[in-house]
N, C-alpha and C positions, 0 to 999 in steps of 0.2 A: 504494500500500500504506500504509494507516494502521493504527497500532497503538493500544493503549488510552491510552498516554501522550500521543500526538499528539491523539487525540480529546478528552482532558481539557484540553489546552492550548487547542485550538480552542474548546471550550465556555467556557473562562474568558474568552477574548477576546470571544466573542459576548455573553456575559452582561454583561461590563464595558461594551461599546458600547451594549447595549440599555438598561442602567440609566441611562446619561447622555445619552440621545438624545431627551429630551422636555421638559426643564425650561424652557429658554430660549424654545422655540417657544411653549409655553403662556403664559409671561410676556408675550412679545411680542404674542400674540393677545389676551391679557387687557387689555393697555394699548391695543391698536388698536381694540377694539370701541367704547369710549366716544368715542375720537377720530373714528372713522368715522361714528358717529351725529351727533356735533357738527358735523362738516364735510360731512355727507351725501355721503360718498365711500368707495369701496373701497380707495383708495390706502394708508391706514394699515394695513389688513389685509395687503395685499400686501407692503409694505416692512417692517413690523415682523415679520410672519410669516417672511419670507425672512431677515431679520437674525437672528431667533431660531434658525432652522434652521441658519444658518451658524455661529452660536456653539455650537450643540449639536454640530455636526460637529467643530469645532475642539477643544472640551473633550473630546469622546470620543476624538479622536486623541491628545491629550496625556495624558489620564488613563489610557488603556489601553496606553501605550507599553511599559511593563514586560512586560505579558502578550504583546504582539506580538513583542517582542524575544526573549522566552523561546521562543515558538513557532518563530520564524525560526532561532534558534540550534539548537533541537532538530532541525528539518528539515535544516539544514546538516550537523549531526553525523550524522544517520541517512543522509543522502545520501552523505557522505564514507565512511561505513562500508560502504555498499552498493558503492561504487566500489572500495574496497579488496578486498572479497570477490570482485568480478568479475575484478579483475586477478590474483588468486591462482589 
């Protein structure tokens, strides 16, 4: 059961993660293309692309922590309220 408040919080988390999930990957690939051409290898694309993706995941995790915590707190509060209602 999701209500409008929970949907809003989920959308906020989704939007926050989506906003921050591309910058470092693009930078890594932008640096890797000239290196790959120079060394005639795909290794820079692989390593810098993966490093950028890892940085994107890390920054998305840390940047959106407040939104995730708000969603978790809301879910815990709603869950506790449902349990109280069932016990009565």
